[in-house]
py3Dmol code that shows the C-alpha trace and the ligand (Angstrom):
import py3Dmol

protein = """\
ATOM      1  CA  MET A   1      15.735 -53.357  16.677  1.00  0.00           C
ATOM      2  CA  ALA A   2      15.017 -53.625  12.976  1.00  0.00           C
ATOM      3  CA  ILE A   3      15.900 -55.459   9.760  1.00  0.00           C
ATOM      4  CA  VAL A   4      17.151 -53.658   6.665  1.00  0.00           C
ATOM      5  CA  ILE A   5      16.825 -55.296   3.243  1.00  0.00           C
ATOM      6  CA  ILE A   6      19.617 -54.408   0.840  1.00  0.00           C
ATOM      7  CA  ARG A   7      19.703 -55.658  -2.760  1.00  0.00           C
ATOM      8  CA  GLN A   8      19.938 -54.071  -6.183  1.00  0.00           C
ATOM      9  CA  ASP A   9      17.468 -56.103  -8.214  1.00  0.00           C
ATOM     10  CA  ASN A  10      14.192 -54.310  -7.391  1.00  0.00           C
ATOM     11  CA  LYS A  11      13.064 -57.129  -5.117  1.00  0.00           C
ATOM     12  CA  GLU A  12      13.524 -55.213  -1.844  1.00  0.00           C
ATOM     13  CA  GLN A  13       9.818 -54.413  -1.505  1.00  0.00           C
ATOM     14  CA  LEU A  14       8.841 -58.008  -2.318  1.00  0.00           C
ATOM     15  CA  TRP A  15      10.985 -59.293   0.558  1.00  0.00           C
ATOM     16  CA  LYS A  16       9.768 -56.549   2.889  1.00  0.00           C
ATOM     17  CA  ASP A  17       6.124 -57.404   2.138  1.00  0.00           C
ATOM     18  CA  ALA A  18       6.787 -61.098   2.619  1.00  0.00           C
ATOM     19  CA  LEU A  19       8.497 -60.512   5.988  1.00  0.00           C
ATOM     20  CA  LEU A  20       5.617 -58.318   7.153  1.00  0.00           C
ATOM     21  CA  ALA A  21       3.067 -60.847   5.939  1.00  0.00           C
ATOM     22  CA  ALA A  22       4.796 -63.418   8.140  1.00  0.00           C
ATOM     23  CA  ASP A  23       5.077 -61.065  11.125  1.00  0.00           C
ATOM     24  CA  SER A  24       3.241 -57.740  10.957  1.00  0.00           C
ATOM     25  CA  LYS A  25       4.971 -56.458  14.122  1.00  0.00           C
ATOM     26  CA  LEU A  26       8.458 -56.563  12.611  1.00  0.00           C
ATOM     27  CA  ALA A  27      10.364 -53.349  12.068  1.00  0.00           C
ATOM     28  CA  VAL A  28      11.689 -53.850   8.542  1.00  0.00           C
ATOM     29  CA  TYR A  29      12.974 -51.318   6.030  1.00  0.00           C
ATOM     30  CA  THR A  30      14.249 -51.287   2.499  1.00  0.00           C
ATOM     31  CA  TYR A  31      17.732 -49.743   2.254  1.00  0.00           C
ATOM     32  CA  LYS A  32      16.683 -46.504   0.585  1.00  0.00           C
ATOM     33  CA  GLU A  33      13.672 -45.576   2.722  1.00  0.00           C
ATOM     34  CA  GLU A  34      13.911 -43.363   5.836  1.00  0.00           C
ATOM     35  CA  TYR A  35      14.843 -44.955   9.159  1.00  0.00           C
ATOM     36  CA  ASN A  36      17.419 -44.578  11.888  1.00  0.00           C
ATOM     37  CA  PRO A  37      20.512 -46.664  10.961  1.00  0.00           C
ATOM     38  CA  ASP A  38      21.207 -47.115  14.711  1.00  0.00           C
ATOM     39  CA  ASP A  39      18.063 -49.276  14.958  1.00  0.00           C
ATOM     40  CA  ILE A  40      19.248 -51.886  12.456  1.00  0.00           C
ATOM     41  CA  ASP A  41      20.532 -55.121  13.969  1.00  0.00           C
ATOM     42  CA  MET A  42      20.078 -57.498  10.997  1.00  0.00           C
ATOM     43  CA  ALA A  43      20.777 -56.898   7.291  1.00  0.00           C
ATOM     44  CA  LEU A  44      19.062 -59.237   4.844  1.00  0.00           C
ATOM     45  CA  ILE A  45      21.082 -58.830   1.674  1.00  0.00           C
ATOM     46  CA  TRP A  46      21.737 -59.999  -1.849  1.00  0.00           C
ATOM     47  CA  LYS A  47      24.594 -58.366  -3.790  1.00  0.00           C
ATOM     48  CA  HIS A  48      24.449 -55.170  -1.734  1.00  0.00           C
ATOM     49  CA  PRO A  49      26.188 -51.955  -2.902  1.00  0.00           C
ATOM     50  CA  GLU A  50      29.803 -52.022  -1.737  1.00  0.00           C
ATOM     51  CA  GLY A  51      30.261 -50.289   1.619  1.00  0.00           C
ATOM     52  CA  SER A  52      26.546 -50.202   2.470  1.00  0.00           C
ATOM     53  CA  LEU A  53      26.898 -52.710   5.322  1.00  0.00           C
ATOM     54  CA  ALA A  54      29.265 -50.365   7.147  1.00  0.00           C
ATOM     55  CA  GLU A  55      26.463 -47.821   7.668  1.00  0.00           C
ATOM     56  CA  PHE A  56      24.838 -49.590  10.618  1.00  0.00           C
ATOM     57  CA  PRO A  57      26.724 -49.100  13.905  1.00  0.00           C
ATOM     58  CA  ASN A  58      24.609 -51.640  15.811  1.00  0.00           C
ATOM     59  CA  LEU A  59      24.454 -54.354  13.160  1.00  0.00           C
ATOM     60  CA  LYS A  60      24.674 -57.814  14.747  1.00  0.00           C
ATOM     61  CA  CYS A  61      24.157 -60.211  11.853  1.00  0.00           C
ATOM     62  CA  ILE A  62      24.425 -60.306   8.055  1.00  0.00           C
ATOM     63  CA  ALA A  63      21.931 -62.680   6.456  1.00  0.00           C
ATOM     64  CA  SER A  64      22.655 -63.561   2.829  1.00  0.00           C
ATOM     65  CA  ASN A  65      19.465 -64.066   0.893  1.00  0.00           C
ATOM     66  CA  GLY A  66      21.104 -66.751  -1.229  1.00  0.00           C
ATOM     67  CA  ALA A  67      23.198 -69.856  -0.741  1.00  0.00           C
ATOM     68  CA  GLY A  68      26.377 -68.014  -1.742  1.00  0.00           C
ATOM     69  CA  VAL A  69      28.196 -65.462   0.417  1.00  0.00           C
ATOM     70  CA  ASP A  70      31.266 -64.767  -1.756  1.00  0.00           C
ATOM     71  CA  TYR A  71      30.012 -61.278  -2.634  1.00  0.00           C
ATOM     72  CA  ILE A  72      30.107 -60.304   1.070  1.00  0.00           C
ATOM     73  CA  PHE A  73      33.794 -61.212   1.413  1.00  0.00           C
ATOM     74  CA  GLU A  74      34.551 -59.299  -1.797  1.00  0.00           C
ATOM     75  CA  ASP A  75      33.404 -56.072  -0.097  1.00  0.00           C
ATOM     76  CA  ASP A  76      36.422 -54.837   1.906  1.00  0.00           C
ATOM     77  CA  LYS A  77      34.208 -52.514   3.948  1.00  0.00           C
ATOM     78  CA  ALA A  78      31.723 -55.209   5.006  1.00  0.00           C
ATOM     79  CA  PRO A  79      31.865 -55.992   8.747  1.00  0.00           C
ATOM     80  CA  THR A  80      32.703 -59.656   8.157  1.00  0.00           C
ATOM     81  CA  HIS A  81      33.639 -60.137  11.832  1.00  0.00           C
ATOM     82  CA  LEU A  82      29.858 -60.304  12.499  1.00  0.00           C
ATOM     83  CA  PRO A  83      27.973 -63.600  12.207  1.00  0.00           C
ATOM     84  CA  ILE A  84      27.034 -64.274   8.568  1.00  0.00           C
ATOM     85  CA  THR A  85      24.247 -66.679   7.669  1.00  0.00           C
ATOM     86  CA  ARG A  86      23.233 -68.130   4.316  1.00  0.00           C
ATOM     87  CA  VAL A  87      20.145 -69.797   2.913  1.00  0.00           C
ATOM     88  CA  VAL A  88      19.887 -73.559   3.143  1.00  0.00           C
ATOM     89  CA  ASP A  89      16.587 -74.408   1.560  1.00  0.00           C
ATOM     90  CA  LYS A  90      14.935 -77.440   0.036  1.00  0.00           C
ATOM     91  CA  PHE A  91      13.506 -75.479  -2.905  1.00  0.00           C
ATOM     92  CA  LEU A  92      16.842 -73.811  -3.647  1.00  0.00           C
ATOM     93  CA  ALA A  93      18.417 -77.267  -3.776  1.00  0.00           C
ATOM     94  CA  ALA A  94      15.544 -78.878  -5.725  1.00  0.00           C
ATOM     95  CA  ASP A  95      15.396 -76.049  -8.283  1.00  0.00           C
ATOM     96  CA  MET A  96      19.141 -76.311  -8.864  1.00  0.00           C
ATOM     97  CA  SER A  97      18.906 -80.055  -9.266  1.00  0.00           C
ATOM     98  CA  GLU A  98      16.033 -79.784 -11.774  1.00  0.00           C
ATOM     99  CA  HIS A  99      17.936 -77.185 -13.799  1.00  0.00           C
ATOM    100  CA  VAL A 100      21.086 -79.310 -14.000  1.00  0.00           C
ATOM    101  CA  LEU A 101      19.058 -82.440 -14.787  1.00  0.00           C
ATOM    102  CA  ALA A 102      17.373 -80.610 -17.675  1.00  0.00           C
ATOM    103  CA  LEU A 103      20.765 -79.502 -19.032  1.00  0.00           C
ATOM    104  CA  ILE A 104      22.273 -82.978 -18.805  1.00  0.00           C
ATOM    105  CA  LEU A 105      19.309 -84.637 -20.510  1.00  0.00           C
ATOM    106  CA  ALA A 106      19.278 -81.970 -23.227  1.00  0.00           C
ATOM    107  CA  TYR A 107      22.986 -82.652 -23.785  1.00  0.00           C
ATOM    108  CA  LEU A 108      22.613 -86.450 -23.960  1.00  0.00           C
ATOM    109  CA  LYS A 109      19.701 -86.175 -26.395  1.00  0.00           C
ATOM    110  CA  ASN A 110      21.198 -83.356 -28.547  1.00  0.00           C
ATOM    111  CA  ILE A 111      18.236 -81.036 -27.965  1.00  0.00           C
ATOM    112  CA  GLU A 112      20.247 -77.822 -28.497  1.00  0.00           C
ATOM    113  CA  HIS A 113      21.879 -79.256 -31.597  1.00  0.00           C
ATOM    114  CA  TYR A 114      18.518 -80.048 -33.195  1.00  0.00           C
ATOM    115  CA  LYS A 115      17.203 -76.570 -32.362  1.00  0.00           C
ATOM    116  CA  VAL A 116      19.950 -75.132 -34.569  1.00  0.00           C
ATOM    117  CA  ASP A 117      19.276 -77.744 -37.285  1.00  0.00           C
ATOM    118  CA  GLN A 118      15.577 -76.878 -37.175  1.00  0.00           C
ATOM    119  CA  PHE A 119      16.401 -73.196 -37.608  1.00  0.00           C
ATOM    120  CA  ASN A 120      18.503 -74.095 -40.677  1.00  0.00           C
ATOM    121  CA  LYS A 121      15.954 -76.688 -41.972  1.00  0.00           C
ATOM    122  CA  ILE A 122      18.488 -79.515 -41.701  1.00  0.00           C
ATOM    123  CA  TRP A 123      17.249 -83.111 -41.280  1.00  0.00           C
ATOM    124  CA  LYS A 124      20.233 -84.998 -39.896  1.00  0.00           C
ATOM    125  CA  PRO A 125      19.867 -87.555 -37.073  1.00  0.00           C
ATOM    126  CA  ILE A 126      22.938 -87.908 -34.851  1.00  0.00           C
ATOM    127  CA  GLN A 127      23.668 -90.602 -32.290  1.00  0.00           C
ATOM    128  CA  TYR A 128      22.186 -89.864 -28.858  1.00  0.00           C
ATOM    129  CA  LYS A 129      23.799 -90.916 -25.589  1.00  0.00           C
ATOM    130  CA  ARG A 130      22.319 -93.094 -22.849  1.00  0.00           C
ATOM    131  CA  ILE A 131      22.055 -92.245 -19.152  1.00  0.00           C
ATOM    132  CA  ALA A 132      23.498 -95.593 -18.087  1.00  0.00           C
ATOM    133  CA  ASP A 133      26.640 -95.045 -20.180  1.00  0.00           C
ATOM    134  CA  PHE A 134      27.428 -91.747 -18.558  1.00  0.00           C
ATOM    135  CA  LYS A 135      29.386 -90.579 -15.529  1.00  0.00           C
ATOM    136  CA  ILE A 136      28.515 -87.243 -13.975  1.00  0.00           C
ATOM    137  CA  GLY A 137      31.110 -85.616 -11.712  1.00  0.00           C
ATOM    138  CA  ILE A 138      29.911 -83.023  -9.228  1.00  0.00           C
ATOM    139  CA  LEU A 139      32.654 -80.606  -8.249  1.00  0.00           C
ATOM    140  CA  GLY A 140      31.526 -79.205  -4.888  1.00  0.00           C
ATOM    141  CA  PHE A 141      29.699 -81.907  -3.051  1.00  0.00           C
ATOM    142  CA  GLY A 142      27.892 -79.913  -0.335  1.00  0.00           C
ATOM    143  CA  THR A 143      24.173 -79.471   0.262  1.00  0.00           C
ATOM    144  CA  LEU A 144      23.232 -78.660  -3.346  1.00  0.00           C
ATOM    145  CA  GLY A 145      25.620 -81.214  -4.838  1.00  0.00           C
ATOM    146  CA  GLN A 146      24.283 -84.041  -2.712  1.00  0.00           C
ATOM    147  CA  VAL A 147      20.646 -83.295  -3.596  1.00  0.00           C
ATOM    148  CA  LEU A 148      21.635 -83.288  -7.276  1.00  0.00           C
ATOM    149  CA  ALA A 149      23.514 -86.575  -6.867  1.00  0.00           C
ATOM    150  CA  THR A 150      20.502 -88.214  -5.220  1.00  0.00           C
ATOM    151  CA  ASP A 151      18.242 -87.115  -8.088  1.00  0.00           C
ATOM    152  CA  LEU A 152      20.727 -88.227 -10.748  1.00  0.00           C
ATOM    153  CA  ILE A 153      21.021 -91.660  -9.126  1.00  0.00           C
ATOM    154  CA  LYS A 154      17.211 -92.004  -9.280  1.00  0.00           C
ATOM    155  CA  PHE A 155      17.450 -91.440 -13.044  1.00  0.00           C
ATOM    156  CA  GLY A 156      20.088 -94.137 -13.355  1.00  0.00           C
ATOM    157  CA  PHE A 157      23.192 -91.990 -13.845  1.00  0.00           C
ATOM    158  CA  ASN A 158      26.625 -92.975 -12.585  1.00  0.00           C
ATOM    159  CA  VAL A 159      27.616 -90.197 -10.212  1.00  0.00           C
ATOM    160  CA  GLN A 160      30.761 -89.166  -8.385  1.00  0.00           C
ATOM    161  CA  GLY A 161      31.463 -86.132  -6.236  1.00  0.00           C
ATOM    162  CA  TRP A 162      34.505 -84.152  -5.232  1.00  0.00           C
ATOM    163  CA  SER A 163      34.836 -81.919  -2.184  1.00  0.00           C
ATOM    164  CA  ASN A 164      37.339 -80.890   0.468  1.00  0.00           C
ATOM    165  CA  SER A 165      36.125 -83.480   2.942  1.00  0.00           C
ATOM    166  CA  ARG A 166      34.846 -86.964   2.130  1.00  0.00           C
ATOM    167  CA  LYS A 167      31.063 -87.405   2.032  1.00  0.00           C
ATOM    168  CA  SER A 168      29.020 -90.542   2.369  1.00  0.00           C
ATOM    169  CA  LEU A 169      26.108 -90.943  -0.030  1.00  0.00           C
ATOM    170  CA  ASP A 170      24.646 -94.228  -1.237  1.00  0.00           C
ATOM    171  CA  LYS A 171      25.858 -95.316  -4.717  1.00  0.00           C
ATOM    172  CA  VAL A 172      28.085 -92.237  -5.134  1.00  0.00           C
ATOM    173  CA  GLN A 173      31.859 -92.361  -5.048  1.00  0.00           C
ATOM    174  CA  SER A 174      33.158 -89.468  -2.980  1.00  0.00           C
ATOM    175  CA  PHE A 175      36.597 -88.053  -3.805  1.00  0.00           C
ATOM    176  CA  ALA A 176      38.235 -85.658  -1.356  1.00  0.00           C
ATOM    177  CA  GLY A 177      41.012 -83.099  -1.452  1.00  0.00           C
ATOM    178  CA  GLN A 178      43.613 -82.059  -4.018  1.00  0.00           C
ATOM    179  CA  ASP A 179      45.225 -85.524  -4.004  1.00  0.00           C
ATOM    180  CA  GLU A 180      42.074 -87.144  -5.435  1.00  0.00           C
ATOM    181  CA  LEU A 181      41.053 -84.424  -7.880  1.00  0.00           C
ATOM    182  CA  SER A 182      42.872 -85.878 -10.911  1.00  0.00           C
ATOM    183  CA  GLU A 183      41.375 -89.334 -10.353  1.00  0.00           C
ATOM    184  CA  PHE A 184      37.912 -87.775 -10.110  1.00  0.00           C
ATOM    185  CA  LEU A 185      38.412 -85.755 -13.302  1.00  0.00           C
ATOM    186  CA  ALA A 186      39.797 -88.678 -15.327  1.00  0.00           C
ATOM    187  CA  THR A 187      36.406 -90.434 -15.391  1.00  0.00           C
ATOM    188  CA  THR A 188      34.059 -87.429 -15.337  1.00  0.00           C
ATOM    189  CA  GLU A 189      32.186 -87.033 -18.640  1.00  0.00           C
ATOM    190  CA  VAL A 190      29.868 -84.242 -17.529  1.00  0.00           C
ATOM    191  CA  LEU A 191      31.412 -81.912 -14.948  1.00  0.00           C
ATOM    192  CA  VAL A 192      28.949 -79.912 -12.835  1.00  0.00           C
ATOM    193  CA  CYS A 193      30.516 -77.089 -10.815  1.00  0.00           C
ATOM    194  CA  LEU A 194      28.641 -76.365  -7.592  1.00  0.00           C
ATOM    195  CA  LEU A 195      31.590 -75.132  -5.538  1.00  0.00           C
ATOM    196  CA  PRO A 196      31.444 -72.130  -3.244  1.00  0.00           C
ATOM    197  CA  LEU A 197      33.625 -69.316  -4.586  1.00  0.00           C
ATOM    198  CA  THR A 198      36.619 -68.836  -2.289  1.00  0.00           C
ATOM    199  CA  GLU A 199      40.289 -67.902  -2.755  1.00  0.00           C
ATOM    200  CA  GLU A 200      41.040 -71.605  -3.259  1.00  0.00           C
ATOM    201  CA  THR A 201      38.339 -72.244  -5.868  1.00  0.00           C
ATOM    202  CA  ALA A 202      38.584 -69.017  -7.922  1.00  0.00           C
ATOM    203  CA  GLY A 203      39.697 -69.928 -11.449  1.00  0.00           C
ATOM    204  CA  ILE A 204      39.571 -73.686 -10.752  1.00  0.00           C
ATOM    205  CA  LEU A 205      37.814 -74.336 -14.089  1.00  0.00           C
ATOM    206  CA  ASN A 206      40.920 -73.707 -16.149  1.00  0.00           C
ATOM    207  CA  LYS A 207      42.901 -75.333 -18.953  1.00  0.00           C
ATOM    208  CA  GLU A 208      44.892 -77.580 -16.621  1.00  0.00           C
ATOM    209  CA  LEU A 209      41.703 -78.987 -15.108  1.00  0.00           C
ATOM    210  CA  PHE A 210      39.923 -79.331 -18.454  1.00  0.00           C
ATOM    211  CA  GLN A 211      42.885 -81.277 -19.874  1.00  0.00           C
ATOM    212  CA  GLN A 212      42.427 -83.890 -17.158  1.00  0.00           C
ATOM    213  CA  LEU A 213      38.857 -84.610 -18.257  1.00  0.00           C
ATOM    214  CA  PRO A 214      38.244 -87.223 -20.968  1.00  0.00           C
ATOM    215  CA  LYS A 215      37.959 -85.931 -24.531  1.00  0.00           C
ATOM    216  CA  ASN A 216      34.460 -84.642 -25.340  1.00  0.00           C
ATOM    217  CA  ALA A 217      33.623 -83.886 -21.707  1.00  0.00           C
ATOM    218  CA  TYR A 218      30.834 -81.385 -21.124  1.00  0.00           C
ATOM    219  CA  ILE A 219      30.986 -78.543 -18.563  1.00  0.00           C
ATOM    220  CA  ILE A 220      28.099 -77.142 -16.521  1.00  0.00           C
ATOM    221  CA  ASN A 221      28.859 -74.116 -14.331  1.00  0.00           C
ATOM    222  CA  VAL A 222      25.988 -73.138 -12.053  1.00  0.00           C
ATOM    223  CA  ALA A 223      28.175 -71.910  -9.192  1.00  0.00           C
ATOM    224  CA  ARG A 224      29.938 -68.588  -9.836  1.00  0.00           C
ATOM    225  CA  GLY A 225      31.524 -66.929 -12.858  1.00  0.00           C
ATOM    226  CA  GLY A 226      34.723 -66.515 -10.823  1.00  0.00           C
ATOM    227  CA  HIS A 227      35.339 -70.279 -10.947  1.00  0.00           C
ATOM    228  CA  LEU A 228      35.854 -70.204 -14.699  1.00  0.00           C
ATOM    229  CA  VAL A 229      38.739 -68.921 -16.782  1.00  0.00           C
ATOM    230  CA  ASP A 230      36.661 -67.865 -19.780  1.00  0.00           C
ATOM    231  CA  ALA A 231      39.516 -67.848 -22.329  1.00  0.00           C
ATOM    232  CA  ASP A 232      40.577 -71.383 -21.284  1.00  0.00           C
ATOM    233  CA  LEU A 233      37.048 -72.684 -21.807  1.00  0.00           C
ATOM    234  CA  ILE A 234      36.848 -71.148 -25.264  1.00  0.00           C
ATOM    235  CA  GLU A 235      40.260 -72.568 -26.205  1.00  0.00           C
ATOM    236  CA  MET A 236      39.292 -76.087 -25.071  1.00  0.00           C
ATOM    237  CA  LEU A 237      35.942 -75.911 -26.882  1.00  0.00           C
ATOM    238  CA  ASP A 238      37.586 -74.655 -30.065  1.00  0.00           C
ATOM    239  CA  ASN A 239      40.336 -77.292 -30.070  1.00  0.00           C
ATOM    240  CA  GLY A 240      37.681 -80.005 -29.668  1.00  0.00           C
ATOM    241  CA  HIS A 241      38.769 -81.338 -26.265  1.00  0.00           C
ATOM    242  CA  LEU A 242      35.486 -80.238 -24.674  1.00  0.00           C
ATOM    243  CA  SER A 243      32.205 -80.891 -26.468  1.00  0.00           C
ATOM    244  CA  GLY A 244      30.222 -78.023 -24.950  1.00  0.00           C
ATOM    245  CA  ALA A 245      29.361 -75.970 -21.896  1.00  0.00           C
ATOM    246  CA  SER A 246      26.260 -74.703 -20.146  1.00  0.00           C
ATOM    247  CA  LEU A 247      26.776 -71.560 -18.108  1.00  0.00           C
ATOM    248  CA  ASP A 248      24.402 -69.838 -15.705  1.00  0.00           C
ATOM    249  CA  VAL A 249      26.952 -67.564 -14.009  1.00  0.00           C
ATOM    250  CA  TYR A 250      29.537 -65.109 -15.335  1.00  0.00           C
ATOM    251  CA  HIS A 251      32.377 -62.843 -14.205  1.00  0.00           C
ATOM    252  CA  GLN A 252      30.217 -59.879 -15.045  1.00  0.00           C
ATOM    253  CA  GLU A 253      26.422 -60.052 -14.735  1.00  0.00           C
ATOM    254  CA  PRO A 254      24.642 -59.177 -16.942  1.00  0.00           C
ATOM    255  CA  LEU A 255      27.334 -60.392 -19.331  1.00  0.00           C
ATOM    256  CA  SER A 256      28.507 -57.641 -21.676  1.00  0.00           C
ATOM    257  CA  THR A 257      27.081 -58.040 -25.156  1.00  0.00           C
ATOM    258  CA  ASP A 258      30.535 -58.236 -26.770  1.00  0.00           C
ATOM    259  CA  HIS A 259      31.552 -61.316 -24.741  1.00  0.00           C
ATOM    260  CA  PRO A 260      32.397 -64.275 -27.053  1.00  0.00           C
ATOM    261  CA  PHE A 261      30.141 -66.654 -25.064  1.00  0.00           C
ATOM    262  CA  TRP A 262      27.018 -65.102 -26.596  1.00  0.00           C
ATOM    263  CA  GLU A 263      27.781 -66.298 -30.092  1.00  0.00           C
ATOM    264  CA  HIS A 264      29.804 -69.411 -29.352  1.00  0.00           C
ATOM    265  CA  PRO A 265      28.070 -72.422 -30.960  1.00  0.00           C
ATOM    266  CA  LYS A 266      29.166 -74.763 -28.144  1.00  0.00           C
ATOM    267  CA  VAL A 267      28.108 -72.515 -25.265  1.00  0.00           C
ATOM    268  CA  HIS A 268      24.599 -72.638 -23.851  1.00  0.00           C
ATOM    269  CA  MET A 269      23.702 -69.691 -21.611  1.00  0.00           C
ATOM    270  CA  THR A 270      21.094 -68.911 -18.956  1.00  0.00           C
ATOM    271  CA  PRO A 271      20.983 -65.590 -17.013  1.00  0.00           C
ATOM    272  CA  HIS A 272      21.952 -66.683 -13.437  1.00  0.00           C
ATOM    273  CA  TYR A 273      18.513 -68.060 -12.803  1.00  0.00           C
ATOM    274  CA  ALA A 274      19.068 -71.776 -12.214  1.00  0.00           C
ATOM    275  CA  SER A 275      17.804 -71.459  -8.671  1.00  0.00           C
ATOM    276  CA  VAL A 276      16.605 -68.416  -6.718  1.00  0.00           C
ATOM    277  CA  SER A 277      15.478 -68.040  -3.111  1.00  0.00           C
ATOM    278  CA  ASP A 278      11.739 -68.531  -2.710  1.00  0.00           C
ATOM    279  CA  THR A 279      10.280 -66.021  -0.242  1.00  0.00           C
ATOM    280  CA  ASN A 280       7.693 -68.383   1.306  1.00  0.00           C
ATOM    281  CA  SER A 281      10.230 -71.053   1.937  1.00  0.00           C
ATOM    282  CA  VAL A 282      13.132 -68.872   3.086  1.00  0.00           C
ATOM    283  CA  ILE A 283      11.333 -66.356   5.342  1.00  0.00           C
ATOM    284  CA  PRO A 284      10.783 -68.818   8.232  1.00  0.00           C
ATOM    285  CA  GLN A 285      14.548 -69.444   8.569  1.00  0.00           C
ATOM    286  CA  ILE A 286      15.250 -65.683   8.460  1.00  0.00           C
ATOM    287  CA  LEU A 287      12.647 -65.020  11.143  1.00  0.00           C
ATOM    288  CA  GLU A 288      13.892 -67.901  13.253  1.00  0.00           C
ATOM    289  CA  ASN A 289      17.408 -66.476  13.091  1.00  0.00           C
ATOM    290  CA  TYR A 290      16.114 -63.012  13.946  1.00  0.00           C
ATOM    291  CA  ARG A 291      14.403 -64.462  17.001  1.00  0.00           C
ATOM    292  CA  ARG A 292      17.595 -66.299  17.958  1.00  0.00           C
ATOM    293  CA  LEU A 293      19.594 -63.091  17.515  1.00  0.00           C
ATOM    294  CA  GLN A 294      17.348 -61.248  19.998  1.00  0.00           C
ATOM    295  CA  ASN A 295      17.668 -64.101  22.481  1.00  0.00           C
ATOM    296  CA  ASN A 296      21.416 -64.611  22.058  1.00  0.00           C
ATOM    297  CA  GLU A 297      20.861 -68.156  20.842  1.00  0.00           C
ATOM    298  CA  PRO A 298      23.120 -69.860  18.249  1.00  0.00           C
ATOM    299  CA  LEU A 299      22.142 -68.911  14.686  1.00  0.00           C
ATOM    300  CA  LEU A 300      21.155 -71.412  11.969  1.00  0.00           C
ATOM    301  CA  ASN A 301      23.122 -71.837   8.718  1.00  0.00           C
ATOM    302  CA  LEU A 302      26.154 -69.913   9.938  1.00  0.00           C
ATOM    303  CA  VAL A 303      28.963 -69.358   7.471  1.00  0.00           C
ATOM    304  CA  SER A 304      32.451 -70.467   8.472  1.00  0.00           C
ATOM    305  CA  LYS A 305      34.845 -67.507   8.219  1.00  0.00           C
ATOM    306  CA  THR A 306      37.827 -69.772   7.718  1.00  0.00           C
ATOM    307  CA  LYS A 307      36.204 -71.758   4.931  1.00  0.00           C
ATOM    308  CA  GLY A 308      34.380 -68.769   3.389  1.00  0.00           C
ATOM    309  CA  TYR A 309      31.108 -70.682   2.910  1.00  0.00           C
TER     310      TYR A 309
END
"""
ligand_1 = """\
5
GLV
C 22.564 -68.008 -6.006
O 23.430 -67.820 -6.811
C 22.776 -68.221 -4.596
O 23.930 -68.148 -4.129
O 21.790 -68.463 -3.883
"""
view = py3Dmol.view(width=600, height=400)
view.addModel(protein, "pdb")
view.setStyle({"model": 0}, {"cartoon": {"style": "trace"}})
view.addModel(ligand_1, "xyz")
view.setStyle({"model": 1}, {"stick": {}})
view.zoomTo()
view.show()
């Protein structure tokens, strides 16, 4: 019985060391080192090479090292009939919330705009916006979305959320399902996408949706690049319907250097780093699930195969 760590970002050894520091008796390997694939019963992964999960005949569980699991379902060779777990973590949620809060405040107070003016030595005050005058709409009102909403409320924002099923959170209006999407969009001035990427949500940030937002709405996508139709965003920024966008995620990562987002004056970019799994905080839930796996007990943070998240 052993765990294999599979990822392509040079953090395999970091996670191996952290697992061993938590339990020195664990059998844990990085994907490329020597071991017997028959021994592996859990794969701890983040954006694994396609097909790699099919190499372990006795695999019993796939543990995503992030909140998202879309990349597992995109791999046709992945044994998705096995239990799949994801990370649900207070730091992952708090880090995401802090990142989005920083973006929203920077937008209301024109921080990016002044950075460009400073570069060009332009002294030109422009009207700032106030928190109390603003409505933030969170598209994807699950664990991360609800932590963000709670933080935004503390700052005095008006907040509403949209998700498949209705949620109940103090001071936040919850919209649910396709029937209520237009109503939600009509009053959303800053749209934050925190949806899981599934067949239903791929391409949801498109022209038709943007047109339902009020003029000058601002877009923040911290979910997945696959939610956004890039050309539609550029069109709606260029025709003045949208006032700007902050993106952390892209169809292709790293984004190719010839992509128009890089030089677009209304696009603010970060390199998919809004919120990353913290080893100290996440390892206990991985180890707890590994223990449960050995004892045939129900696993924590299981992904629903029908929902895809
Ligand atoms: C990050 O993108 C995650 O899914 O955890």
